[in-house]
N, CA, C and O atoms as CSV, one atom per row, in Angstrom:
chain,resi,resn,atom,element,x,y,z
A,1,UNK,N,N,0.871,-0.984,0.242
A,1,UNK,CA,C,-0.444,-0.190,-0.334
A,1,UNK,C,C,0.752,1.138,-0.568
A,1,UNK,O,O,1.849,0.846,-1.045
A,2,UNK,N,N,0.435,2.571,-0.196
A,2,UNK,CA,C,0.994,3.495,-0.878
A,2,UNK,C,C,0.772,4.334,0.442
A,2,UNK,O,O,-0.217,4.208,1.163
A,3,UNK,N,N,1.835,5.222,0.669
A,3,UNK,CA,C,1.271,6.276,1.252
A,3,UNK,C,C,-0.253,7.149,1.363
A,3,UNK,O,O,-1.011,7.653,2.192
A,4,UNK,N,N,-0.124,6.973,0.211
A,4,UNK,CA,C,-0.654,8.248,-1.331
A,4,UNK,C,C,-2.131,8.041,-0.456
A,4,UNK,O,O,-2.819,8.951,0.006
A,5,UNK,N,N,-2.487,6.076,-0.351
A,5,UNK,CA,C,-3.157,6.016,-0.776
A,5,UNK,C,C,-4.305,5.830,1.194
A,5,UNK,O,O,-5.471,5.727,1.575
A,6,UNK,N,N,-2.373,5.927,1.986
A,6,UNK,CA,C,-3.368,5.457,3.235
A,6,UNK,C,C,-4.064,6.986,3.638
A,6,UNK,O,O,-5.102,7.082,4.291
A,7,UNK,N,N,-3.290,8.135,3.122
A,7,UNK,CA,C,-3.812,9.059,3.903
A,7,UNK,C,C,-5.007,9.689,2.921
A,7,UNK,O,O,-5.673,10.550,3.495
A,8,UNK,N,N,-5.495,9.339,1.181
A,8,UNK,CA,C,-7.045,9.613,0.896
A,8,UNK,C,C,-8.039,8.583,2.061
A,8,UNK,O,O,-9.026,9.178,2.494
A,9,UNK,N,N,-7.917,7.665,2.386
A,9,UNK,CA,C,-8.355,6.629,2.680
A,9,UNK,C,C,-8.313,6.908,4.634
A,9,UNK,O,O,-9.349,6.605,5.225
A,10,UNK,N,N,-7.650,7.217,5.107
A,10,UNK,CA,C,-7.953,8.532,6.928
A,10,UNK,C,C,-8.906,9.880,5.897
A,10,UNK,O,O,-10.120,9.794,6.079
A,11,UNK,N,N,-8.580,10.752,5.143
A,11,UNK,CA,C,-9.563,11.818,4.746
A,11,UNK,C,C,-11.039,11.638,4.526
A,11,UNK,O,O,-11.879,12.437,4.939
A,12,UNK,N,N,-11.306,10.543,3.851
A,12,UNK,CA,C,-12.442,10.249,4.036
A,12,UNK,C,C,-13.225,9.009,5.233
A,12,UNK,O,O,-14.439,8.817,5.291
A,13,UNK,N,N,-12.074,8.218,6.188
A,13,UNK,CA,C,-12.356,8.150,7.277
A,13,UNK,C,C,-13.278,9.728,8.775
A,13,UNK,O,O,-14.108,10.020,9.637
A,14,UNK,N,N,-12.025,10.120,7.835
A,14,UNK,CA,C,-12.339,12.032,8.815
A,14,UNK,C,C,-13.798,12.386,8.144
A,14,UNK,O,O,-14.740,12.839,8.794
A,15,UNK,N,N,-13.821,12.181,7.125
A,15,UNK,CA,C,-14.548,13.462,6.488
A,15,UNK,C,C,-15.474,12.180,7.549
A,15,UNK,O,O,-15.565,12.461,8.744
A,16,UNK,N,N,-16.058,10.958,7.104
A,16,UNK,CA,C,-17.513,10.218,7.773
A,16,UNK,C,C,-17.386,10.812,9.331
A,16,UNK,O,O,-18.418,11.061,9.955
A,17,UNK,N,N,-16.271,10.994,9.836
A,17,UNK,CA,C,-16.060,10.755,11.845
A,17,UNK,C,C,-17.114,12.363,11.572
A,17,UNK,O,O,-18.248,12.465,12.041
A,18,UNK,N,N,-16.298,13.698,10.576
A,18,UNK,CA,C,-16.968,15.037,11.101
A,18,UNK,C,C,-17.960,14.493,10.519
A,18,UNK,O,O,-18.139,15.544,9.903
A,19,UNK,N,N,-18.833,13.790,10.107
A,19,UNK,CA,C,-20.479,13.987,10.046
A,19,UNK,C,C,-20.376,13.385,10.445
A,19,UNK,O,O,-19.189,13.347,10.125
A,20,UNK,N,N,-20.510,12.267,11.281
A,20,UNK,CA,C,-20.917,11.983,12.901
A,20,UNK,C,C,-20.939,12.661,14.014
A,20,UNK,O,O,-21.692,12.627,14.987
A,21,UNK,N,N,-20.197,13.160,13.802
A,21,UNK,CA,C,-19.848,14.185,15.328
A,21,UNK,C,C,-21.160,15.035,15.083
A,21,UNK,O,O,-22.077,14.883,15.891
A,22,UNK,N,N,-21.381,16.239,13.647
A,22,UNK,CA,C,-22.315,16.845,13.514
A,22,UNK,C,C,-22.904,16.511,13.747
A,22,UNK,O,O,-23.698,17.135,14.450
A,23,UNK,N,N,-23.163,15.010,13.359
A,23,UNK,CA,C,-25.194,14.917,13.618
A,23,UNK,C,C,-24.981,14.385,14.924
A,23,UNK,O,O,-26.030,14.624,15.523
A,24,UNK,N,N,-24.444,13.981,15.451
A,24,UNK,CA,C,-24.858,13.614,17.098
A,24,UNK,C,C,-24.808,14.707,17.746
A,24,UNK,O,O,-25.647,14.908,18.624
A,25,UNK,N,N,-23.884,15.592,17.482
A,25,UNK,CA,C,-24.112,17.372,17.518
A,25,UNK,C,C,-25.561,17.961,18.271
A,25,UNK,O,O,-25.922,18.599,19.260
A,26,UNK,N,N,-26.052,17.338,17.182
A,26,UNK,CA,C,-27.598,17.889,16.672
A,26,UNK,C,C,-27.901,17.543,17.940
A,26,UNK,O,O,-27.892,18.157,19.007
A,27,UNK,N,N,-28.172,16.433,17.616
A,27,UNK,CA,C,-29.297,15.276,18.276
A,27,UNK,C,C,-28.763,15.507,19.599
A,27,UNK,O,O,-29.624,15.108,20.382
A,28,UNK,N,N,-27.715,15.979,20.269
A,28,UNK,CA,C,-27.628,16.166,21.386
A,28,UNK,C,C,-27.831,17.061,22.074
A,28,UNK,O,O,-27.646,16.934,23.284
A,29,UNK,N,N,-28.275,18.249,21.538
A,29,UNK,CA,C,-29.123,19.430,21.921
A,29,UNK,C,C,-30.402,19.653,21.878
A,29,UNK,O,O,-30.973,20.371,22.699
A,30,UNK,N,N,-31.209,18.825,20.533
A,30,UNK,CA,C,-32.323,18.412,20.461
A,30,UNK,C,C,-32.668,17.814,21.670
A,30,UNK,O,O,-33.770,18.235,22.022
A,31,UNK,N,N,-32.035,16.736,22.730
A,31,UNK,CA,C,-32.036,16.151,23.695
A,31,UNK,C,C,-32.680,16.811,24.841
A,31,UNK,O,O,-33.807,16.703,25.325
A,32,UNK,N,N,-31.176,17.856,25.279
A,32,UNK,CA,C,-31.305,18.398,25.826
A,32,UNK,C,C,-32.392,19.680,26.374
A,32,UNK,O,O,-32.854,20.034,27.460
A,33,UNK,N,N,-32.493,20.131,24.934
A,33,UNK,CA,C,-33.943,21.288,24.666
A,33,UNK,C,C,-35.343,20.327,25.382
A,33,UNK,O,O,-36.157,20.694,26.230
A,34,UNK,N,N,-35.229,19.063,24.698
A,34,UNK,CA,C,-36.459,17.995,24.671
A,34,UNK,C,C,-36.579,18.313,26.492
A,34,UNK,O,O,-37.476,18.924,27.074
A,35,UNK,N,N,-35.015,17.487,27.241
A,35,UNK,CA,C,-35.830,17.985,28.570
A,35,UNK,C,C,-35.619,19.130,29.028
A,35,UNK,O,O,-36.685,19.436,29.562
A,36,UNK,N,N,-35.147,19.678,29.113
A,36,UNK,CA,C,-35.150,21.299,29.905
A,36,UNK,C,C,-37.014,21.607,29.151
A,36,UNK,O,O,-37.747,21.886,30.101
A,37,UNK,N,N,-37.646,21.608,28.077
A,37,UNK,CA,C,-39.351,21.580,28.402
A,37,UNK,C,C,-39.462,20.712,28.617
A,37,UNK,O,O,-40.662,20.440,28.640
A,38,UNK,N,N,-38.650,19.637,28.920
A,38,UNK,CA,C,-40.042,18.457,29.591
A,38,UNK,C,C,-39.984,19.575,31.158
A,38,UNK,O,O,-41.074,20.050,31.475
A,39,UNK,N,N,-38.947,19.890,31.918
A,39,UNK,CA,C,-39.180,19.626,33.755
A,39,UNK,C,C,-39.900,20.797,33.602
A,39,UNK,O,O,-40.929,21.024,34.239
A,40,UNK,N,N,-39.207,21.878,32.441
A,40,UNK,CA,C,-40.498,23.354,32.386
A,40,UNK,C,C,-42.040,22.889,32.717
A,40,UNK,O,O,-42.626,23.117,33.776
A,41,UNK,N,N,-42.583,22.168,31.551
A,41,UNK,CA,C,-43.832,21.268,31.425
A,41,UNK,C,C,-44.271,21.553,33.324
A,41,UNK,O,O,-45.101,22.186,33.976
A,42,UNK,N,N,-42.950,20.502,33.601
A,42,UNK,CA,C,-43.215,19.115,35.221
A,42,UNK,C,C,-43.522,20.641,36.581
A,42,UNK,O,O,-44.463,20.653,37.375
A,43,UNK,N,N,-42.752,21.422,36.500
A,43,UNK,CA,C,-42.687,22.423,37.424
A,43,UNK,C,C,-43.975,22.867,37.035
A,43,UNK,O,O,-44.850,22.847,37.900
A,44,UNK,N,N,-44.368,23.419,35.451
A,44,UNK,CA,C,-45.324,24.877,36.472
A,44,UNK,C,C,-47.439,24.172,35.994
A,44,UNK,O,O,-48.564,24.659,36.106
A,45,UNK,N,N,-46.566,22.224,35.238
A,45,UNK,CA,C,-48.064,21.743,36.066
A,45,UNK,C,C,-48.226,21.521,37.512
A,45,UNK,O,O,-49.220,21.623,38.230
A,46,UNK,N,N,-46.707,21.111,37.827
A,46,UNK,CA,C,-46.829,20.973,39.585
A,46,UNK,C,C,-47.651,22.306,40.375
A,46,UNK,O,O,-48.398,22.362,41.352
A,47,UNK,N,N,-47.132,23.275,39.469
A,47,UNK,CA,C,-47.766,24.674,40.161
A,47,UNK,C,C,-48.619,25.243,39.864
A,47,UNK,O,O,-48.657,26.458,39.669
A,48,UNK,N,N,-49.589,24.375,39.760
A,48,UNK,CA,C,-50.652,24.943,38.967
A,48,UNK,C,C,-51.804,23.980,39.121
A,48,UNK,O,O,-52.895,24.255,38.622
A,49,UNK,N,N,-51.572,22.667,39.909
A,49,UNK,CA,C,-52.552,22.016,40.157
A,49,UNK,C,C,-53.297,21.633,41.202
A,49,UNK,O,O,-52.787,21.863,42.298
A,50,UNK,N,N,-54.361,21.114,41.198
A,50,UNK,CA,C,-55.276,21.361,42.188
A,50,UNK,C,C,-54.800,20.335,43.299
A,50,UNK,O,O,-54.357,19.194,43.168
A,51,UNK,N,N,-55.079,21.265,44.688
A,51,UNK,CA,C,-54.239,20.446,45.473
A,51,UNK,C,C,-56.121,19.443,45.958
A,51,UNK,O,O,-57.157,19.636,45.321
A,52,UNK,N,N,-56.002,18.520,47.123
A,52,UNK,CA,C,-57.202,17.672,47.311
A,52,UNK,C,C,-58.076,18.654,48.213
A,52,UNK,O,O,-59.269,18.514,48.480
A,53,UNK,N,N,-56.886,20.082,48.791
A,53,UNK,CA,C,-57.867,20.721,50.021
A,53,UNK,C,C,-59.392,21.235,49.442
A,53,UNK,O,O,-60.560,21.051,49.785
A,54,UNK,N,N,-58.442,22.250,47.984
A,54,UNK,CA,C,-58.764,22.909,47.832
A,54,UNK,C,C,-59.825,21.528,46.137
A,54,UNK,O,O,-60.201,22.107,45.118
A,55,UNK,N,N,-59.965,20.578,46.215
A,55,UNK,CA,C,-60.976,20.126,45.871
A,55,UNK,C,C,-62.366,19.786,47.122
A,55,UNK,O,O,-63.577,19.886,46.925
A,56,UNK,N,N,-61.793,19.458,48.126
A,56,UNK,CA,C,-62.802,19.199,49.396
A,56,UNK,C,C,-63.092,21.061,48.978
A,56,UNK,O,O,-63.840,21.482,48.095
A,57,UNK,N,N,-62.614,21.522,49.511
A,57,UNK,CA,C,-63.867,22.989,50.078
A,57,UNK,C,C,-64.411,23.265,48.366
A,57,UNK,O,O,-65.636,23.163,48.298
A,58,UNK,N,N,-63.963,23.481,47.452
A,58,UNK,CA,C,-65.300,23.173,46.357
A,58,UNK,C,C,-66.013,22.164,46.559
A,58,UNK,O,O,-67.182,22.270,46.189
A,59,UNK,N,N,-65.574,20.824,47.215
A,59,UNK,CA,C,-67.098,20.348,47.117
A,59,UNK,C,C,-67.901,20.545,47.809
A,59,UNK,O,O,-69.131,20.488,47.823
A,60,UNK,N,N,-67.230,20.765,48.350
A,60,UNK,CA,C,-68.112,21.567,49.941
A,60,UNK,C,C,-69.458,22.779,49.792
A,60,UNK,O,O,-70.646,22.758,50.114
A,61,UNK,N,N,-68.189,24.210,48.863
A,61,UNK,CA,C,-69.487,25.441,47.928
A,61,UNK,C,C,-70.608,24.770,47.815
A,61,UNK,O,O,-71.707,25.123,48.242
A,62,UNK,N,N,-70.203,23.258,46.924
A,62,UNK,CA,C,-70.705,23.482,45.903
A,62,UNK,C,C,-72.665,22.685,46.912
A,62,UNK,O,O,-73.834,23.070,46.934
A,63,UNK,N,N,-72.026,21.717,47.411
A,63,UNK,CA,C,-73.028,20.592,48.586
A,63,UNK,C,C,-73.727,22.178,49.317
A,63,UNK,O,O,-74.917,22.454,49.160
A,64,UNK,N,N,-73.119,22.755,49.813
A,64,UNK,CA,C,-73.617,24.440,49.958
A,64,UNK,C,C,-74.611,24.905,50.091
A,64,UNK,O,O,-75.482,25.118,50.935
A,65,UNK,N,N,-74.142,25.176,48.184
A,65,UNK,CA,C,-75.158,26.503,47.656
A,65,UNK,C,C,-77.005,25.915,47.364
A,65,UNK,O,O,-77.700,24.899,47.414
A,66,UNK,N,N,-77.049,26.762,47.184
A,66,UNK,CA,C,-78.732,26.509,47.684
A,66,UNK,C,C,-78.935,26.447,46.271
A,66,UNK,O,O,-80.130,26.207,46.096
A,67,UNK,N,N,-78.352,26.546,45.210
A,67,UNK,CA,C,-79.042,26.403,43.946
A,67,UNK,C,C,-79.016,24.550,43.536
A,67,UNK,O,O,-79.687,23.886,42.746
A,68,UNK,N,N,-78.017,24.223,44.402
A,68,UNK,CA,C,-78.102,22.722,43.955
A,68,UNK,C,C,-78.439,22.046,45.242
A,68,UNK,O,O,-78.904,20.947,44.939
A,69,UNK,N,N,-78.420,22.206,46.666
A,69,UNK,CA,C,-79.534,21.528,47.599
A,69,UNK,C,C,-80.415,21.847,47.636
A,69,UNK,O,O,-81.026,21.147,48.443
A,70,UNK,N,N,-81.330,22.941,47.027
A,70,UNK,CA,C,-83.617,22.840,46.810
A,70,UNK,C,C,-83.367,23.660,45.775
A,70,UNK,O,O,-83.225,24.882,45.769
A,71,UNK,N,N,-83.313,22.595,44.589
A,71,UNK,CA,C,-82.914,22.875,43.069
A,71,UNK,C,C,-84.610,22.969,42.940
A,71,UNK,O,O,-85.121,23.784,42.172
A,72,UNK,N,N,-85.229,22.269,43.571
A,72,UNK,CA,C,-86.792,22.308,43.641
A,72,UNK,C,C,-87.359,23.659,44.269
A,72,UNK,O,O,-88.548,23.948,44.137
A,73,UNK,N,N,-86.582,24.370,44.868
A,73,UNK,CA,C,-87.360,24.776,46.159
A,73,UNK,C,C,-86.321,26.423,44.724
A,73,UNK,O,O,-86.724,27.573,44.547
A,74,UNK,N,N,-85.642,26.057,44.377
A,74,UNK,CA,C,-84.831,27.300,43.844
A,74,UNK,C,C,-86.339,27.751,42.832
A,74,UNK,O,O,-87.073,28.731,42.958
A,75,UNK,N,N,-86.409,26.561,41.799
A,75,UNK,CA,C,-87.356,26.913,40.571
A,75,UNK,C,C,-88.405,27.222,41.298
A,75,UNK,O,O,-88.891,27.953,40.435
A,76,UNK,N,N,-89.195,27.286,42.193
A,76,UNK,CA,C,-90.955,27.272,42.423
A,76,UNK,C,C,-90.681,28.270,43.662
A,76,UNK,O,O,-91.412,28.282,44.653
A,77,UNK,N,N,-89.377,29.237,43.483
A,77,UNK,CA,C,-89.279,30.438,44.164
A,77,UNK,C,C,-88.548,31.411,43.164
A,77,UNK,O,O,-88.321,32.521,43.646
A,78,UNK,N,N,-88.130,31.210,41.850
A,78,UNK,CA,C,-88.165,32.226,40.511
A,78,UNK,C,C,-89.311,31.918,40.109
A,78,UNK,O,O,-89.942,32.974,40.065
A,79,UNK,N,N,-90.179,30.779,39.674
A,79,UNK,CA,C,-91.266,31.409,38.999
A,79,UNK,C,C,-92.024,32.536,39.289
A,79,UNK,O,O,-92.575,33.424,38.638
A,80,UNK,N,N,-91.799,32.039,41.231
A,80,UNK,CA,C,-93.353,33.295,41.683
A,80,UNK,C,C,-92.241,34.958,42.040
A,80,UNK,O,O,-92.390,35.795,42.930
A,81,UNK,N,N,-91.220,34.887,40.954
A,81,UNK,CA,C,-91.268,35.760,41.159
A,81,UNK,C,C,-91.739,36.519,40.025
A,81,UNK,O,O,-92.432,37.536,40.011
A,82,UNK,N,N,-91.072,35.613,38.748
A,82,UNK,CA,C,-91.694,35.992,37.826
A,82,UNK,C,C,-92.795,35.664,37.574
A,82,UNK,O,O,-93.121,36.152,36.492
A,83,UNK,N,N,-93.371,35.226,37.900
A,83,UNK,CA,C,-95.306,36.214,38.166
A,83,UNK,C,C,-95.503,37.235,38.808
A,83,UNK,O,O,-96.223,38.138,38.381
A,84,UNK,N,N,-94.975,37.268,39.804
A,84,UNK,CA,C,-94.575,38.192,40.115
A,84,UNK,C,C,-95.467,39.504,39.138
A,84,UNK,O,O,-96.547,40.027,38.862
A,85,UNK,N,N,-93.660,39.471,38.885
A,85,UNK,CA,C,-92.967,40.369,37.804
A,85,UNK,C,C,-94.223,40.731,36.487
A,85,UNK,O,O,-94.624,41.740,35.907
A,86,UNK,N,N,-94.480,39.439,36.462
A,86,UNK,CA,C,-95.882,39.389,34.968
A,86,UNK,C,C,-97.220,40.759,35.450
A,86,UNK,O,O,-97.788,41.733,34.956
A,87,UNK,N,N,-97.155,39.946,36.765
A,87,UNK,CA,C,-98.263,41.639,36.859
A,87,UNK,C,C,-98.027,42.377,37.569
A,87,UNK,O,O,-98.910,42.710,38.360
A,88,UNK,N,N,-96.702,43.000,37.636
A,88,UNK,CA,C,-96.562,43.965,37.874
A,88,UNK,C,C,-96.248,45.196,36.509
A,88,UNK,O,O,-96.350,46.422,36.517
A,89,UNK,N,N,-95.845,44.249,35.433
A,89,UNK,CA,C,-95.518,44.418,33.875
A,89,UNK,C,C,-97.067,44.923,33.663
A,89,UNK,O,O,-97.221,46.054,33.201
A,90,UNK,N,N,-98.108,44.210,33.951
A,90,UNK,CA,C,-99.471,44.185,33.543
A,90,UNK,C,C,-99.939,45.607,34.420
A,90,UNK,O,O,-100.326,46.601,33.806
A,91,UNK,N,N,-99.884,45.588,35.414
A,91,UNK,CA,C,-100.442,46.657,35.704
A,91,UNK,C,C,-99.510,48.219,35.595
A,91,UNK,O,O,-100.171,49.193,35.236
A,92,UNK,N,N,-98.298,48.395,35.842
A,92,UNK,CA,C,-97.821,49.253,34.290
A,92,UNK,C,C,-98.537,49.606,33.010
A,92,UNK,O,O,-99.293,50.434,32.501
A,93,UNK,N,N,-97.950,48.646,32.815
A,93,UNK,CA,C,-99.548,48.417,31.055
A,93,UNK,C,C,-100.799,49.076,31.190
A,93,UNK,O,O,-101.700,49.484,30.456
A,94,UNK,N,N,-100.580,49.039,32.141
A,94,UNK,CA,C,-102.933,49.097,32.239
A,94,UNK,C,C,-102.718,50.520,33.060
A,94,UNK,O,O,-103.880,50.904,33.193
A,95,UNK,N,N,-101.925,51.442,33.640
A,95,UNK,CA,C,-101.626,52.801,34.506
A,95,UNK,C,C,-100.776,53.154,32.723
A,95,UNK,O,O,-100.260,54.266,32.836
A,96,UNK,N,N,-100.581,52.748,31.668
A,96,UNK,CA,C,-99.739,53.972,31.101
A,96,UNK,C,C,-101.144,54.103,30.320
A,96,UNK,O,O,-102.097,54.881,30.355
A,97,UNK,N,N,-100.838,53.105,29.696
A,97,UNK,CA,C,-102.426,53.469,28.288
A,97,UNK,C,C,-103.834,53.640,28.779
A,97,UNK,O,O,-104.979,53.518,28.344
A,98,UNK,N,N,-103.339,53.912,29.671
A,98,UNK,CA,C,-104.870,55.243,30.882
A,98,UNK,C,C,-104.468,56.490,29.835
A,98,UNK,O,O,-104.872,56.814,28.718
A,99,UNK,N,N,-103.839,56.828,30.418
A,99,UNK,CA,C,-103.119,58.599,30.645
A,99,UNK,C,C,-102.820,58.363,29.088
A,99,UNK,O,O,-102.571,59.468,28.607
A,100,UNK,N,N,-102.764,57.618,28.359
A,100,UNK,CA,C,-102.712,57.559,26.552
A,100,UNK,C,C,-104.154,57.992,26.265
A,100,UNK,O,O,-104.306,59.004,25.581
A,101,UNK,N,N,-105.346,57.260,26.767
A,101,UNK,CA,C,-106.541,57.137,26.475
A,101,UNK,C,C,-108.041,58.247,26.233
A,101,UNK,O,O,-109.129,58.284,25.659
A,102,UNK,N,N,-106.644,59.475,27.634
A,102,UNK,CA,C,-107.730,60.479,28.225
A,102,UNK,C,C,-107.497,61.035,27.476
A,102,UNK,O,O,-108.228,61.977,27.783
A,103,UNK,N,N,-106.607,61.637,25.770
A,103,UNK,CA,C,-106.833,62.517,24.843
A,103,UNK,C,C,-105.688,62.805,24.276
A,103,UNK,O,O,-105.702,63.352,23.174
A,104,UNK,N,N,-103.998,62.375,25.164
A,104,UNK,CA,C,-102.807,62.816,25.053
A,104,UNK,C,C,-102.058,62.008,24.308
A,104,UNK,O,O,-101.386,61.147,24.876
A,105,UNK,N,N,-102.034,62.137,22.876
A,105,UNK,CA,C,-101.397,61.439,21.512
A,105,UNK,C,C,-100.067,60.891,22.328
A,105,UNK,O,O,-99.473,61.748,22.983
A,106,UNK,N,N,-99.422,59.223,22.357
A,106,UNK,CA,C,-98.371,58.611,22.197
A,106,UNK,C,C,-97.481,60.246,20.935
A,106,UNK,O,O,-97.256,59.718,19.846
A,107,UNK,N,N,-97.189,61.251,20.905
A,107,UNK,CA,C,-96.046,60.920,20.137
A,107,UNK,C,C,-96.375,62.554,20.457
A,107,UNK,O,O,-95.981,62.922,19.350
A,108,UNK,N,N,-96.667,63.443,20.914
A,108,UNK,CA,C,-97.186,64.861,21.692
A,108,UNK,C,C,-96.251,65.227,22.762
A,108,UNK,O,O,-95.764,64.359,23.486
A,109,UNK,N,N,-95.907,66.807,22.929
A,109,UNK,CA,C,-95.178,66.308,23.673
A,109,UNK,C,C,-94.951,66.565,25.576
A,109,UNK,O,O,-94.151,66.843,26.470
A,110,UNK,N,N,-96.583,66.152,25.187
A,110,UNK,CA,C,-97.284,66.193,27.069
A,110,UNK,C,C,-97.519,65.155,27.540
A,110,UNK,O,O,-97.804,64.947,28.719
A,111,UNK,N,N,-97.376,63.913,26.173
A,111,UNK,CA,C,-97.457,62.549,27.102
A,111,UNK,C,C,-96.532,61.896,27.580
A,111,UNK,O,O,-95.426,62.325,27.253
A,112,UNK,N,N,-96.534,60.630,28.522
A,112,UNK,CA,C,-95.879,60.141,29.343
A,112,UNK,C,C,-95.023,59.935,28.619
A,112,UNK,O,O,-94.965,60.636,27.609
A,113,UNK,N,N,-93.833,58.706,28.879
A,113,UNK,CA,C,-92.815,57.896,28.016
A,113,UNK,C,C,-92.164,58.297,27.780
A,113,UNK,O,O,-92.546,59.437,28.047
A,114,UNK,N,N,-91.107,58.423,27.347
A,114,UNK,CA,C,-90.677,59.363,25.695
A,114,UNK,C,C,-90.941,58.046,23.917
A,114,UNK,O,O,-90.510,56.893,23.949
A,115,UNK,N,N,-91.424,58.424,23.087
A,115,UNK,CA,C,-91.660,57.493,22.001
A,115,UNK,C,C,-90.905,57.154,20.867
A,115,UNK,O,O,-90.482,57.880,19.968
A,116,UNK,N,N,-90.823,56.234,20.999
A,116,UNK,CA,C,-89.378,56.208,19.402
A,116,UNK,C,C,-90.181,55.254,18.660
A,116,UNK,O,O,-90.535,54.076,18.607
A,117,UNK,N,N,-90.320,56.873,17.891
A,117,UNK,CA,C,-90.561,55.600,16.063
A,117,UNK,C,C,-90.023,54.580,15.380
A,117,UNK,O,O,-89.058,54.771,14.640
A,118,UNK,N,N,-90.677,53.156,15.571
A,118,UNK,CA,C,-90.375,52.132,14.505
A,118,UNK,C,C,-89.128,51.149,15.634
A,118,UNK,O,O,-88.060,50.675,15.247
A,119,UNK,N,N,-89.586,51.089,16.778
A,119,UNK,CA,C,-88.698,51.601,17.147
A,119,UNK,C,C,-88.363,49.465,17.597
A,119,UNK,O,O,-88.947,48.558,17.005
A,120,UNK,N,N,-87.670,49.331,18.349
A,120,UNK,CA,C,-86.983,47.570,18.058
A,120,UNK,C,C,-88.394,47.019,18.812
A,120,UNK,O,O,-89.013,47.582,17.909
A,121,UNK,N,N,-88.822,46.785,19.143
A,121,UNK,CA,C,-90.454,46.704,20.287
A,121,UNK,C,C,-91.738,46.082,19.187
A,121,UNK,O,O,-92.692,45.535,19.740
A,122,UNK,N,N,-91.737,46.170,17.755
A,122,UNK,CA,C,-92.066,45.626,17.017
A,122,UNK,C,C,-93.134,47.130,16.465
A,122,UNK,O,O,-92.951,47.384,15.274
A,123,UNK,N,N,-93.876,47.818,16.982
A,123,UNK,CA,C,-94.949,48.741,16.383
A,123,UNK,C,C,-94.437,49.882,16.530
A,123,UNK,O,O,-93.707,50.025,17.510
A,124,UNK,N,N,-94.693,51.267,15.443
A,124,UNK,CA,C,-94.155,52.057,15.412
A,124,UNK,C,C,-95.169,53.130,16.562
A,124,UNK,O,O,-96.362,53.321,16.798
A,125,UNK,N,N,-94.118,53.525,16.939
A,125,UNK,CA,C,-95.032,54.926,18.053
A,125,UNK,C,C,-94.578,54.014,19.363
A,125,UNK,O,O,-95.637,54.115,19.982
A,126,UNK,N,N,-94.244,53.688,19.701
A,126,UNK,CA,C,-94.968,52.134,21.232
A,126,UNK,C,C,-93.732,52.966,22.751
A,126,UNK,O,O,-92.560,52.625,22.916
A,127,UNK,N,N,-94.051,53.422,23.116
A,127,UNK,CA,C,-93.220,54.149,24.113
A,127,UNK,C,C,-92.213,53.816,24.304
A,127,UNK,O,O,-92.454,52.616,24.173
A,128,UNK,N,N,-90.878,53.857,24.589
A,128,UNK,CA,C,-89.649,53.035,25.423
A,128,UNK,C,C,-90.014,53.007,26.943
A,128,UNK,O,O,-89.582,54.084,27.354
A,129,UNK,N,N,-90.499,52.439,27.842
A,129,UNK,CA,C,-90.643,52.291,28.862
A,129,UNK,C,C,-92.023,51.167,28.673
A,129,UNK,O,O,-92.629,50.484,29.498
A,130,UNK,N,N,-92.172,51.348,27.208
A,130,UNK,CA,C,-93.384,49.458,27.281
A,130,UNK,C,C,-92.505,48.372,26.699
A,130,UNK,O,O,-92.454,47.184,27.018
A,131,UNK,N,N,-91.633,49.220,25.519
A,131,UNK,CA,C,-90.378,47.748,25.466
A,131,UNK,C,C,-89.416,47.334,26.226
A,131,UNK,O,O,-88.816,46.334,25.834
A,132,UNK,N,N,-88.767,48.299,28.199
A,132,UNK,CA,C,-88.213,47.655,28.292
A,132,UNK,C,C,-88.496,46.852,29.417
A,132,UNK,O,O,-87.638,46.294,30.101
A,133,UNK,N,N,-90.144,46.784,29.660
A,133,UNK,CA,C,-90.985,45.830,30.572
A,133,UNK,C,C,-91.205,45.021,29.353
A,133,UNK,O,O,-91.425,44.046,30.073
A,134,UNK,N,N,-91.376,44.438,27.916
A,134,UNK,CA,C,-91.294,43.511,27.277
A,134,UNK,C,C,-90.130,43.113,27.572
A,134,UNK,O,O,-90.142,42.004,28.107
A,135,UNK,N,N,-88.940,43.650,27.418
A,135,UNK,CA,C,-88.013,42.747,27.453
A,135,UNK,C,C,-87.665,42.396,29.736
A,135,UNK,O,O,-86.989,41.477,30.200
A,136,UNK,N,N,-87.874,42.704,29.965
A,136,UNK,CA,C,-87.723,42.448,30.795
A,136,UNK,C,C,-88.880,41.330,31.609
A,136,UNK,O,O,-88.970,40.739,32.686
A,137,UNK,N,N,-89.535,41.460,30.535
A,137,UNK,CA,C,-91.045,39.854,31.020
A,137,UNK,C,C,-90.004,38.765,30.067
A,137,UNK,O,O,-89.622,37.802,30.732
A,138,UNK,N,N,-89.483,38.793,28.559
A,138,UNK,CA,C,-88.718,37.239,28.200
A,138,UNK,C,C,-87.419,37.778,28.392
A,138,UNK,O,O,-86.782,37.669,27.344
A,139,UNK,N,N,-86.742,38.331,29.325
A,139,UNK,CA,C,-85.230,37.914,30.258
A,139,UNK,C,C,-85.891,36.947,31.676
A,139,UNK,O,O,-85.395,35.970,32.237
A,140,UNK,N,N,-87.549,37.884,32.023
A,140,UNK,CA,C,-87.556,36.847,33.230
A,140,UNK,C,C,-88.444,35.178,32.996
A,140,UNK,O,O,-88.615,34.220,33.750
A,141,UNK,N,N,-88.874,35.488,31.478
A,141,UNK,CA,C,-89.779,33.801,31.444
A,141,UNK,C,C,-87.528,33.332,31.199
A,141,UNK,O,O,-87.177,32.581,32.109
A,142,UNK,N,N,-86.367,33.688,30.238
A,142,UNK,CA,C,-85.589,32.764,30.132
A,142,UNK,C,C,-85.195,32.519,31.469
A,142,UNK,O,O,-85.030,31.353,31.826
A,143,UNK,N,N,-85.012,33.507,32.301
A,143,UNK,CA,C,-84.458,32.856,33.384
A,143,UNK,C,C,-86.091,32.392,34.493
A,143,UNK,O,O,-86.586,33.003,35.440
A,144,UNK,N,N,-86.495,31.141,33.842
A,144,UNK,CA,C,-87.321,31.042,34.830
A,144,UNK,C,C,-87.563,29.405,33.607
A,144,UNK,O,O,-88.587,28.742,33.778
A,145,UNK,N,N,-86.867,29.103,32.850
A,145,UNK,CA,C,-86.760,28.201,32.020
A,145,UNK,C,C,-84.880,27.192,32.343
A,145,UNK,O,O,-84.546,26.010,32.266
A,146,UNK,N,N,-84.289,28.230,32.626
A,146,UNK,CA,C,-82.930,27.903,33.038
A,146,UNK,C,C,-83.482,26.734,34.127
A,146,UNK,O,O,-82.678,26.093,34.803
């Protein structure tokens, strides 16, 4: 074997070894980065974890709440409130319609309750207070359904 052939062979081995070394360094860097991320996520999860004491306190709070313990009683109370609100709305509507029937038109400056022509309540010339009452009734009915 000649010396030039050995040098060429050793040069080839060095290139392969150099490439393997670079690949190994990149893989080690990726592994170290992944391990660091795993440690960070583990510590973060441990800090944000719910303890048994927290869970027990939440259970006690839920058991003691009126919505959970007296569901039927709470529902009956809500239905009674809705009925009383509907009766109050009916009375207010009757009060408001009485002055407007006595001669003052809804659009005149002397009428009660601001008029919103073409308002969101449906018809033109519906007083704002009636619209608010309708919205309150609808909202109360939705709450009762829940």
